[in-house]
N, CA, C and O atoms as a Tripos MOL2 file, in Angstrom:
@<TRIPOS>MOLECULE
protein
  268   267    67     0     0
PROTEIN
NO_CHARGES

@<TRIPOS>ATOM
      1 N         128.0140   17.6020   86.9680 N.3       1 MET1
      2 CA        128.9140   17.0440   85.9810 C.3       1 MET1
      3 C         128.2040   17.0670   84.6400 C.2       1 MET1
      4 O         127.0230   16.7280   84.5540 O.2       1 MET1
      5 N         128.9060   17.4610   83.6040 N.am      2 LEU2
      6 CA        128.3290   17.5200   82.2690 C.3       2 LEU2
      7 C         129.2000   16.6860   81.3410 C.2       2 LEU2
      8 O         130.3850   16.9640   81.1570 O.2       2 LEU2
      9 N         128.5980   15.6770   80.7720 N.am      3 LEU3
     10 CA        129.2800   14.8590   79.7830 C.3       3 LEU3
     11 C         128.6590   15.1460   78.4380 C.2       3 LEU3
     12 O         127.6470   15.8440   78.3610 O.2       3 LEU3
     13 N         129.2300   14.6340   77.3950 N.am      4 THR4
     14 CA        128.7980   14.9520   76.0450 C.3       4 THR4
     15 C         127.3080   14.7180   75.8120 C.2       4 THR4
     16 O         126.6330   15.5630   75.2250 O.2       4 THR4
     17 N         126.7970   13.5870   76.2640 N.am      5 LEU5
     18 CA        125.4170   13.2370   75.9440 C.3       5 LEU5
     19 C         124.4310   13.3420   77.1020 C.2       5 LEU5
     20 O         123.2300   13.1620   76.8980 O.2       5 LEU5
     21 N         124.9090   13.6310   78.3150 N.am      6 ALA6
     22 CA        123.9880   13.6260   79.4410 C.3       6 ALA6
     23 C         124.4920   14.5160   80.5690 C.2       6 ALA6
     24 O         125.6910   14.7570   80.7090 O.2       6 ALA6
     25 N         123.5400   14.9970   81.3710 N.am      7 ASP7
     26 CA        123.8620   15.7140   82.6040 C.3       7 ASP7
     27 C         123.7150   14.7330   83.7620 C.2       7 ASP7
     28 O         122.8130   13.8940   83.7600 O.2       7 ASP7
     29 N         124.5880   14.8380   84.7350 N.am      8 TYR8
     30 CA        124.5080   13.9930   85.9240 C.3       8 TYR8
     31 C         124.5360   14.8800   87.1570 C.2       8 TYR8
     32 O         125.6040   15.2330   87.6560 O.2       8 TYR8
     33 N         123.3480   15.2400   87.6450 N.am      9 ASP9
     34 CA        123.2640   16.0340   88.8580 C.3       9 ASP9
     35 C         123.7150   15.1830   90.0360 C.2       9 ASP9
     36 O         123.5040   13.9700   90.0610 O.2       9 ASP9
     37 N         124.3380   15.8340   91.0070 N.am     10 PHE10
     38 CA        124.8160   15.0980   92.1670 C.3      10 PHE10
     39 C         124.8770   16.0050   93.3850 C.2      10 PHE10
     40 O         124.8740   17.2310   93.2740 O.2      10 PHE10
     41 N         124.9300   15.3830   94.5280 N.am     11 THR11
     42 CA        125.2450   16.0700   95.7690 C.3      11 THR11
     43 C         126.5310   15.4550   96.2840 C.2      11 THR11
     44 O         126.9230   14.3650   95.8680 O.2      11 THR11
     45 N         127.1810   16.1590   97.1870 N.am     12 TYR12
     46 CA        128.4070   15.6060   97.7430 C.3      12 TYR12
     47 C         128.5260   15.9640   99.2170 C.2      12 TYR12
     48 O         127.8970   16.9060   99.7000 O.2      12 TYR12
     49 N         129.3330   15.2050   99.9100 N.am     13 GLU13
     50 CA        129.6170   15.4400  101.3090 C.3      13 GLU13
     51 C         131.1120   15.2240  101.5190 C.2      13 GLU13
     52 O         131.7000   14.2960  100.9650 O.2      13 GLU13
     53 N         131.7110   16.0830  102.3170 N.am     14 ILE14
     54 CA        133.1230   15.9320  102.6550 C.3      14 ILE14
     55 C         133.2000   15.6420  104.1410 C.2      14 ILE14
     56 O         132.6450   16.3670  104.9670 O.2      14 ILE14
     57 N         133.8990   14.5660  104.4620 N.am     15 LYS15
     58 CA        134.0800   14.1870  105.8590 C.3      15 LYS15
     59 C         135.5170   13.7200  106.0160 C.2      15 LYS15
     60 O         135.9330   12.7460  105.3900 O.2      15 LYS15
     61 N         136.2700   14.4150  106.8510 N.am     16 ASP16
     62 CA        137.7050   14.1690  107.0030 C.3      16 ASP16
     63 C         138.3610   14.3270  105.6320 C.2      16 ASP16
     64 O         138.2270   15.3840  105.0170 O.2      16 ASP16
     65 N         139.0550   13.3260  105.1430 N.am     17 ASN17
     66 CA        139.6860   13.4180  103.8190 C.3      17 ASN17
     67 C         138.9420   12.5660  102.7930 C.2      17 ASN17
     68 O         139.5350   12.0970  101.8210 O.2      17 ASN17
     69 N         137.6320   12.3650  103.0140 N.am     18 GLN18
     70 CA        136.8050   11.5750  102.1030 C.3      18 GLN18
     71 C         135.7940   12.4840  101.4000 C.2      18 GLN18
     72 O         135.1670   13.3380  102.0270 O.2      18 GLN18
     73 N         135.6480   12.2870  100.0950 N.am     19 LEU19
     74 CA        134.6510   12.9820   99.2830 C.3      19 LEU19
     75 C         133.6320   11.9360   98.8420 C.2      19 LEU19
     76 O         133.9730   10.9870   98.1360 O.2      19 LEU19
     77 N         132.3880   12.1110   99.2580 N.am     20 TYR20
     78 CA        131.3040   11.1890   98.9010 C.3      20 TYR20
     79 C         130.4310   11.8620   97.8500 C.2      20 TYR20
     80 O         129.9020   12.9470   98.0890 O.2      20 TYR20
     81 N         130.2750   11.2310   96.6880 N.am     21 ILE21
     82 CA        129.4560   11.7760   95.6040 C.3      21 ILE21
     83 C         128.2270   10.8930   95.4340 C.2      21 ILE21
     84 O         128.3360    9.6830   95.2400 O.2      21 ILE21
     85 N         127.0520   11.5200   95.5090 N.am     22 ASP22
     86 CA        125.7750   10.8150   95.3770 C.3      22 ASP22
     87 C         125.0700   11.3530   94.1350 C.2      22 ASP22
     88 O         124.5520   12.4700   94.1440 O.2      22 ASP22
     89 N         125.0530   10.5570   93.0710 N.am     23 PHE23
     90 CA        124.4080   10.9750   91.8280 C.3      23 PHE23
     91 C         122.8970   10.8100   91.9290 C.2      23 PHE23
     92 O         122.4080    9.8030   92.4420 O.2      23 PHE23
     93 N         122.1550   11.8120   91.4340 N.am     24 VAL24
     94 CA        120.6970   11.7550   91.4270 C.3      24 VAL24
     95 C         120.2270   10.6460   90.4930 C.2      24 VAL24
     96 O         119.3370    9.8700   90.8400 O.2      24 VAL24
     97 N         120.8240   10.5760   89.3180 N.am     25 ASN25
     98 CA        120.4790    9.5530   88.3300 C.3      25 ASN25
     99 C         121.0020    8.1970   88.8150 C.2      25 ASN25
    100 O         122.2060    8.0330   89.0140 O.2      25 ASN25
    101 N         120.1260    7.2500   89.0020 N.am     26 GLU26
    102 CA        120.5110    5.9380   89.5260 C.3      26 GLU26
    103 C         121.3710    5.1240   88.5510 C.2      26 GLU26
    104 O         121.9620    4.1190   88.9450 O.2      26 GLU26
    105 N         121.4460    5.5480   87.2880 N.am     27 SER27
    106 CA        122.2930    4.8210   86.3450 C.3      27 SER27
    107 C         123.7740    5.1590   86.5420 C.2      27 SER27
    108 O         124.6490    4.4530   86.0400 O.2      27 SER27
    109 N         124.0480    6.2380   87.2740 N.am     28 ALA28
    110 CA        125.4310    6.6020   87.5990 C.3      28 ALA28
    111 C         125.7650    6.0390   88.9730 C.2      28 ALA28
    112 O         124.9490    6.0970   89.8920 O.2      28 ALA28
    113 N         126.9620    5.4970   89.1060 N.am     29 HIS29
    114 CA        127.3680    4.8810   90.3700 C.3      29 HIS29
    115 C         127.8620    5.9360   91.3490 C.2      29 HIS29
    116 O         128.7120    6.7630   91.0170 O.2      29 HIS29
    117 N         127.3130    5.8940   92.5660 N.am     30 ASP30
    118 CA        127.8110    6.7550   93.6260 C.3      30 ASP30
    119 C         129.2590    6.3660   93.9060 C.2      30 ASP30
    120 O         129.6560    5.2260   93.6630 O.2      30 ASP30
    121 N         130.0390    7.3000   94.4130 N.am     31 ALA31
    122 CA        131.4730    7.0340   94.5650 C.3      31 ALA31
    123 C         132.0430    7.7290   95.7930 C.2      31 ALA31
    124 O         131.5220    8.7390   96.2670 O.2      31 ALA31
    125 N         133.1170    7.1570   96.2840 N.am     32 THR32
    126 CA        133.8640    7.7330   97.3950 C.3      32 THR32
    127 C         135.3240    7.8720   96.9720 C.2      32 THR32
    128 O         135.9110    6.9520   96.4020 O.2      32 THR32
    129 N         135.8880    9.0190   97.2570 N.am     33 TYR33
    130 CA        137.2970    9.2770   96.9450 C.3      33 TYR33
    131 C         138.0030    9.8010   98.1870 C.2      33 TYR33
    132 O         137.4150   10.5480   98.9700 O.2      33 TYR33
    133 N         139.2490    9.4170   98.3670 N.am     34 GLU34
    134 CA        140.1120   10.1120   99.3120 C.3      34 GLU34
    135 C         140.6550   11.3030   98.5450 C.2      34 GLU34
    136 O         140.8700   11.2180   97.3350 O.2      34 GLU34
    137 N         140.8800   12.4150   99.2370 N.am     35 PHE35
    138 CA        141.4040   13.5650   98.5190 C.3      35 PHE35
    139 C         142.4240   14.3250   99.3510 C.2      35 PHE35
    140 O         142.4580   14.2480  100.5790 O.2      35 PHE35
    141 N         143.2570   15.0640   98.6210 N.am     36 SER36
    142 CA        144.1870   16.0020   99.2460 C.3      36 SER36
    143 C         144.3850   17.1570   98.2760 C.2      36 SER36
    144 O         144.0910   17.0480   97.0850 O.2      36 SER36
    145 N         144.8820   18.2520   98.8030 N.am     37 VAL37
    146 CA        145.1290   19.4360   97.9850 C.3      37 VAL37
    147 C         146.5910   19.8260   98.1640 C.2      37 VAL37
    148 O         147.0850   19.9520   99.2850 O.2      37 VAL37
    149 N         147.2670   20.0130   97.0430 N.am     38 LYS38
    150 CA        148.6560   20.4830   97.0470 C.3      38 LYS38
    151 C         148.7440   21.6690   96.1060 C.2      38 LYS38
    152 O         148.7320   21.5090   94.8850 O.2      38 LYS38
    153 N         148.8330   22.8560   96.6780 N.am     39 GLY39
    154 CA        148.8600   24.0730   95.8560 C.3      39 GLY39
    155 C         147.5620   24.2230   95.0960 C.2      39 GLY39
    156 O         146.4920   24.2750   95.7020 O.2      39 GLY39
    157 N         147.6400   24.2950   93.7700 N.am     40 ASP40
    158 CA        146.4600   24.4300   92.9080 C.3      40 ASP40
    159 C         145.9670   23.0900   92.3860 C.2      40 ASP40
    160 O         145.1780   23.0510   91.4420 O.2      40 ASP40
    161 N         146.4220   21.9780   92.9910 N.am     41 THR41
    162 CA        146.0640   20.6580   92.4900 C.3      41 THR41
    163 C         145.2350   19.8850   93.5100 C.2      41 THR41
    164 O         145.6210   19.7460   94.6700 O.2      41 THR41
    165 N         144.0930   19.3880   93.0550 N.am     42 LEU42
    166 CA        143.2410   18.5050   93.8450 C.3      42 LEU42
    167 C         143.5690   17.0810   93.4320 C.2      42 LEU42
    168 O         143.5010   16.7440   92.2500 O.2      42 LEU42
    169 N         143.9230   16.2480   94.3920 N.am     43 ILE43
    170 CA        144.2830   14.8640   94.1070 C.3      43 ILE43
    171 C         143.1760   13.9640   94.6450 C.2      43 ILE43
    172 O         142.8710   13.9830   95.8370 O.2      43 ILE43
    173 N         142.5750   13.1730   93.7490 N.am     44 LEU44
    174 CA        141.5210   12.2300   94.1290 C.3      44 LEU44
    175 C         142.0460   10.8160   93.9620 C.2      44 LEU44
    176 O         142.6540   10.4850   92.9450 O.2      44 LEU44
    177 N         141.8090    9.9860   94.9680 N.am     45 ILE45
    178 CA        142.1900    8.5820   94.9000 C.3      45 ILE45
    179 C         140.9090    7.7710   94.9630 C.2      45 ILE45
    180 O         140.1820    7.8140   95.9550 O.2      45 ILE45
    181 N         140.6360    7.0260   93.8870 N.am     46 GLY46
    182 CA        139.3940    6.2730   93.7590 C.3      46 GLY46
    183 C         139.2370    5.2250   94.8390 C.2      46 GLY46
    184 O         140.1780    4.5050   95.1730 O.2      46 GLY46
    185 N         138.0360    5.1530   95.3770 N.am     47 GLY47
    186 CA        137.7000    4.1760   96.4040 C.3      47 GLY47
    187 C         136.4330    3.4470   96.0250 C.2      47 GLY47
    188 O         136.2510    3.0620   94.8700 O.2      47 GLY47
    189 N         135.5590    3.2590   96.9900 N.am     48 GLU48
    190 CA        134.3140    2.5180   96.7900 C.3      48 GLU48
    191 C         133.4820    3.1470   95.6710 C.2      48 GLU48
    192 O         133.2900    4.3630   95.6390 O.2      48 GLU48
    193 N         132.9930    2.3090   94.7560 N.am     49 GLY49
    194 CA        132.1560    2.7760   93.6560 C.3      49 GLY49
    195 C         132.9340    3.3160   92.4740 C.2      49 GLY49
    196 O         132.3360    3.8020   91.5140 O.2      49 GLY49
    197 N         134.2650    3.2400   92.5220 N.am     50 THR50
    198 CA        135.0870    3.7410   91.4270 C.3      50 THR50
    199 C         135.8930    2.5940   90.8300 C.2      50 THR50
    200 O         135.8800    1.4760   91.3440 O.2      50 THR50
    201 N         136.5900    2.8870   89.7460 N.am     51 ILE51
    202 CA        137.4800    1.8710   89.1660 C.3      51 ILE51
    203 C         138.8850    2.0130   89.7290 C.2      51 ILE51
    204 O         139.8270    1.3860   89.2440 O.2      51 ILE51
    205 N         139.0150    2.8390   90.7550 N.am     52 GLY52
    206 CA        140.3170    3.0650   91.3640 C.3      52 GLY52
    207 C         141.0810    4.1230   90.6040 C.2      52 GLY52
    208 O         140.5060    4.8630   89.8060 O.2      52 GLY52
    209 N         142.3490    4.1950   90.8450 N.am     53 GLY53
    210 CA        143.1790    5.1640   90.1500 C.3      53 GLY53
    211 C         143.3090    6.4640   90.9100 C.2      53 GLY53
    212 O         142.5520    6.7510   91.8370 O.2      53 GLY53
    213 N         144.2770    7.2310   90.4980 N.am     54 THR54
    214 CA        144.5380    8.5400   91.0800 C.3      54 THR54
    215 C         144.3270    9.5930   90.0030 C.2      54 THR54
    216 O         144.7790    9.4360   88.8690 O.2      54 THR54
    217 N         143.6370   10.6660   90.3710 N.am     55 TYR55
    218 CA        143.3190   11.7390   89.4400 C.3      55 TYR55
    219 C         143.8480   13.0430   90.0090 C.2      55 TYR55
    220 O         143.6090   13.3550   91.1760 O.2      55 TYR55
    221 N         144.5590   13.8020   89.2020 N.am     56 GLU56
    222 CA        145.0540   15.1030   89.6160 C.3      56 GLU56
    223 C         144.3640   16.1730   88.7820 C.2      56 GLU56
    224 O         144.4820   16.1920   87.5570 O.2      56 GLU56
    225 N         143.6450   17.0600   89.4560 N.am     57 LEU57
    226 CA        142.9180   18.1390   88.7920 C.3      57 LEU57
    227 C         143.5870   19.4520   89.1740 C.2      57 LEU57
    228 O         143.6420   19.8070   90.3520 O.2      57 LEU57
    229 N         144.0920   20.1690   88.1830 N.am     58 THR58
    230 CA        144.8250   21.4050   88.4370 C.3      58 THR58
    231 C         143.9670   22.6040   88.0810 C.2      58 THR58
    232 O         143.3750   22.6650   87.0040 O.2      58 THR58
    233 N         143.9100   23.5490   88.9920 N.am     59 LYS59
    234 CA        143.1460   24.7690   88.7690 C.3      59 LYS59
    235 C         143.8060   25.5750   87.6650 C.2      59 LYS59
    236 O         145.0170   25.7970   87.6810 O.2      59 LYS59
    237 N         142.9970   26.0130   86.7010 N.am     60 VAL60
    238 CA        143.4860   26.8100   85.5870 C.3      60 VAL60
    239 C         142.7900   28.1560   85.6500 C.2      60 VAL60
    240 O         141.5660   28.2300   85.7540 O.2      60 VAL60
    241 N         143.5610   29.1980   85.5890 N.am     61 HIS61
    242 CA        142.9930   30.5410   85.6100 C.3      61 HIS61
    243 C         142.2850   30.8190   84.2930 C.2      61 HIS61
    244 O         142.8800   30.6780   83.2240 O.2      61 HIS61
    245 N         141.0220   31.2110   84.3640 N.am     62 ASP62
    246 CA        140.2150   31.4920   83.1790 C.3      62 ASP62
    247 C         140.2330   32.9860   82.9030 C.2      62 ASP62
    248 O         139.5710   33.7570   83.5990 O.2      62 ASP62
    249 N         140.9850   33.3960   81.8930 N.am     63 LYS63
    250 CA        141.1040   34.8250   81.5590 C.3      63 LYS63
    251 C         139.7730   35.4110   81.1170 C.2      63 LYS63
    252 O         139.5360   36.6030   81.3100 O.2      63 LYS63
    253 N         138.8910   34.5920   80.5220 N.am     64 LYS64
    254 CA        137.5820   35.0890   80.0780 C.3      64 LYS64
    255 C         136.7220   35.5170   81.2620 C.2      64 LYS64
    256 O         135.9170   36.4400   81.1370 O.2      64 LYS64
    257 N         136.8800   34.8660   82.3970 N.am     65 ALA65
    258 CA        136.0970   35.1970   83.5910 C.3      65 ALA65
    259 C         136.4690   36.5690   84.1440 C.2      65 ALA65
    260 O         135.6780   37.1810   84.8620 O.2      65 ALA65
    261 N         137.6540   37.0540   83.8210 N.am     66 ASP66
    262 CA        138.1090   38.3590   84.3090 C.3      66 ASP66
    263 C         137.4590   39.5240   83.5730 C.2      66 ASP66
    264 O         137.5370   40.6620   84.0360 O.2      66 ASP66
    265 N         136.8240   39.2630   82.4430 N.am     67 LYS67
    266 CA        136.2550   40.3540   81.6370 C.3      67 LYS67
    267 C         134.8720   40.7070   82.0670 C.2      67 LYS67
    268 O         134.2560   41.6030   81.4900 O.2      67 LYS67
@<TRIPOS>BOND
     1     1     2 1
     2     2     3 1
     3     3     4 2
     4     3     5 am
     5     5     6 1
     6     6     7 1
     7     7     8 2
     8     7     9 am
     9     9    10 1
    10    10    11 1
    11    11    12 2
    12    11    13 am
    13    13    14 1
    14    14    15 1
    15    15    16 2
    16    15    17 am
    17    17    18 1
    18    18    19 1
    19    19    20 2
    20    19    21 am
    21    21    22 1
    22    22    23 1
    23    23    24 2
    24    23    25 am
    25    25    26 1
    26    26    27 1
    27    27    28 2
    28    27    29 am
    29    29    30 1
    30    30    31 1
    31    31    32 2
    32    31    33 am
    33    33    34 1
    34    34    35 1
    35    35    36 2
    36    35    37 am
    37    37    38 1
    38    38    39 1
    39    39    40 2
    40    39    41 am
    41    41    42 1
    42    42    43 1
    43    43    44 2
    44    43    45 am
    45    45    46 1
    46    46    47 1
    47    47    48 2
    48    47    49 am
    49    49    50 1
    50    50    51 1
    51    51    52 2
    52    51    53 am
    53    53    54 1
    54    54    55 1
    55    55    56 2
    56    55    57 am
    57    57    58 1
    58    58    59 1
    59    59    60 2
    60    59    61 am
    61    61    62 1
    62    62    63 1
    63    63    64 2
    64    63    65 am
    65    65    66 1
    66    66    67 1
    67    67    68 2
    68    67    69 am
    69    69    70 1
    70    70    71 1
    71    71    72 2
    72    71    73 am
    73    73    74 1
    74    74    75 1
    75    75    76 2
    76    75    77 am
    77    77    78 1
    78    78    79 1
    79    79    80 2
    80    79    81 am
    81    81    82 1
    82    82    83 1
    83    83    84 2
    84    83    85 am
    85    85    86 1
    86    86    87 1
    87    87    88 2
    88    87    89 am
    89    89    90 1
    90    90    91 1
    91    91    92 2
    92    91    93 am
    93    93    94 1
    94    94    95 1
    95    95    96 2
    96    95    97 am
    97    97    98 1
    98    98    99 1
    99    99   100 2
   100    99   101 am
   101   101   102 1
   102   102   103 1
   103   103   104 2
   104   103   105 am
   105   105   106 1
   106   106   107 1
   107   107   108 2
   108   107   109 am
   109   109   110 1
   110   110   111 1
   111   111   112 2
   112   111   113 am
   113   113   114 1
   114   114   115 1
   115   115   116 2
   116   115   117 am
   117   117   118 1
   118   118   119 1
   119   119   120 2
   120   119   121 am
   121   121   122 1
   122   122   123 1
   123   123   124 2
   124   123   125 am
   125   125   126 1
   126   126   127 1
   127   127   128 2
   128   127   129 am
   129   129   130 1
   130   130   131 1
   131   131   132 2
   132   131   133 am
   133   133   134 1
   134   134   135 1
   135   135   136 2
   136   135   137 am
   137   137   138 1
   138   138   139 1
   139   139   140 2
   140   139   141 am
   141   141   142 1
   142   142   143 1
   143   143   144 2
   144   143   145 am
   145   145   146 1
   146   146   147 1
   147   147   148 2
   148   147   149 am
   149   149   150 1
   150   150   151 1
   151   151   152 2
   152   151   153 am
   153   153   154 1
   154   154   155 1
   155   155   156 2
   156   155   157 am
   157   157   158 1
   158   158   159 1
   159   159   160 2
   160   159   161 am
   161   161   162 1
   162   162   163 1
   163   163   164 2
   164   163   165 am
   165   165   166 1
   166   166   167 1
   167   167   168 2
   168   167   169 am
   169   169   170 1
   170   170   171 1
   171   171   172 2
   172   171   173 am
   173   173   174 1
   174   174   175 1
   175   175   176 2
   176   175   177 am
   177   177   178 1
   178   178   179 1
   179   179   180 2
   180   179   181 am
   181   181   182 1
   182   182   183 1
   183   183   184 2
   184   183   185 am
   185   185   186 1
   186   186   187 1
   187   187   188 2
   188   187   189 am
   189   189   190 1
   190   190   191 1
   191   191   192 2
   192   191   193 am
   193   193   194 1
   194   194   195 1
   195   195   196 2
   196   195   197 am
   197   197   198 1
   198   198   199 1
   199   199   200 2
   200   199   201 am
   201   201   202 1
   202   202   203 1
   203   203   204 2
   204   203   205 am
   205   205   206 1
   206   206   207 1
   207   207   208 2
   208   207   209 am
   209   209   210 1
   210   210   211 1
   211   211   212 2
   212   211   213 am
   213   213   214 1
   214   214   215 1
   215   215   216 2
   216   215   217 am
   217   217   218 1
   218   218   219 1
   219   219   220 2
   220   219   221 am
   221   221   222 1
   222   222   223 1
   223   223   224 2
   224   223   225 am
   225   225   226 1
   226   226   227 1
   227   227   228 2
   228   227   229 am
   229   229   230 1
   230   230   231 1
   231   231   232 2
   232   231   233 am
   233   233   234 1
   234   234   235 1
   235   235   236 2
   236   235   237 am
   237   237   238 1
   238   238   239 1
   239   239   240 2
   240   239   241 am
   241   241   242 1
   242   242   243 1
   243   243   244 2
   244   243   245 am
   245   245   246 1
   246   246   247 1
   247   247   248 2
   248   247   249 am
   249   249   250 1
   250   250   251 1
   251   251   252 2
   252   251   253 am
   253   253   254 1
   254   254   255 1
   255   255   256 2
   256   255   257 am
   257   257   258 1
   258   258   259 1
   259   259   260 2
   260   259   261 am
   261   261   262 1
   262   262   263 1
   263   263   264 2
   264   263   265 am
   265   265   266 1
   266   266   267 1
   267   267   268 2
@<TRIPOS>SUBSTRUCTURE
     1 MET1         2 RESIDUE 1 A MET
     2 LEU2         6 RESIDUE 1 A LEU
     3 LEU3        10 RESIDUE 1 A LEU
     4 THR4        14 RESIDUE 1 A THR
     5 LEU5        18 RESIDUE 1 A LEU
     6 ALA6        22 RESIDUE 1 A ALA
     7 ASP7        26 RESIDUE 1 A ASP
     8 TYR8        30 RESIDUE 1 A TYR
     9 ASP9        34 RESIDUE 1 A ASP
    10 PHE10       38 RESIDUE 1 A PHE
    11 THR11       42 RESIDUE 1 A THR
    12 TYR12       46 RESIDUE 1 A TYR
    13 GLU13       50 RESIDUE 1 A GLU
    14 ILE14       54 RESIDUE 1 A ILE
    15 LYS15       58 RESIDUE 1 A LYS
    16 ASP16       62 RESIDUE 1 A ASP
    17 ASN17       66 RESIDUE 1 A ASN
    18 GLN18       70 RESIDUE 1 A GLN
    19 LEU19       74 RESIDUE 1 A LEU
    20 TYR20       78 RESIDUE 1 A TYR
    21 ILE21       82 RESIDUE 1 A ILE
    22 ASP22       86 RESIDUE 1 A ASP
    23 PHE23       90 RESIDUE 1 A PHE
    24 VAL24       94 RESIDUE 1 A VAL
    25 ASN25       98 RESIDUE 1 A ASN
    26 GLU26      102 RESIDUE 1 A GLU
    27 SER27      106 RESIDUE 1 A SER
    28 ALA28      110 RESIDUE 1 A ALA
    29 HIS29      114 RESIDUE 1 A HIS
    30 ASP30      118 RESIDUE 1 A ASP
    31 ALA31      122 RESIDUE 1 A ALA
    32 THR32      126 RESIDUE 1 A THR
    33 TYR33      130 RESIDUE 1 A TYR
    34 GLU34      134 RESIDUE 1 A GLU
    35 PHE35      138 RESIDUE 1 A PHE
    36 SER36      142 RESIDUE 1 A SER
    37 VAL37      146 RESIDUE 1 A VAL
    38 LYS38      150 RESIDUE 1 A LYS
    39 GLY39      154 RESIDUE 1 A GLY
    40 ASP40      158 RESIDUE 1 A ASP
    41 THR41      162 RESIDUE 1 A THR
    42 LEU42      166 RESIDUE 1 A LEU
    43 ILE43      170 RESIDUE 1 A ILE
    44 LEU44      174 RESIDUE 1 A LEU
    45 ILE45      178 RESIDUE 1 A ILE
    46 GLY46      182 RESIDUE 1 A GLY
    47 GLY47      186 RESIDUE 1 A GLY
    48 GLU48      190 RESIDUE 1 A GLU
    49 GLY49      194 RESIDUE 1 A GLY
    50 THR50      198 RESIDUE 1 A THR
    51 ILE51      202 RESIDUE 1 A ILE
    52 GLY52      206 RESIDUE 1 A GLY
    53 GLY53      210 RESIDUE 1 A GLY
    54 THR54      214 RESIDUE 1 A THR
    55 TYR55      218 RESIDUE 1 A TYR
    56 GLU56      222 RESIDUE 1 A GLU
    57 LEU57      226 RESIDUE 1 A LEU
    58 THR58      230 RESIDUE 1 A THR
    59 LYS59      234 RESIDUE 1 A LYS
    60 VAL60      238 RESIDUE 1 A VAL
    61 HIS61      242 RESIDUE 1 A HIS
    62 ASP62      246 RESIDUE 1 A ASP
    63 LYS63      250 RESIDUE 1 A LYS
    64 LYS64      254 RESIDUE 1 A LYS
    65 ALA65      258 RESIDUE 1 A ALA
    66 ASP66      262 RESIDUE 1 A ASP
    67 LYS67      266 RESIDUE 1 A LYS
């Protein structure tokens, strides 16, 4: 993950419909999300270590990558 002022390296594990994110930097909170995929959209539902909420991430075709 790359944010404006810092890099946050992480590892992750997927088990059933759970995504577990373990950040290397201890200042970042580890998190668990339930997830599902519908077409080109990844849906994350915040769980332990998150502020909750639902996030929809849609795959966007990058025309620059085709060159």
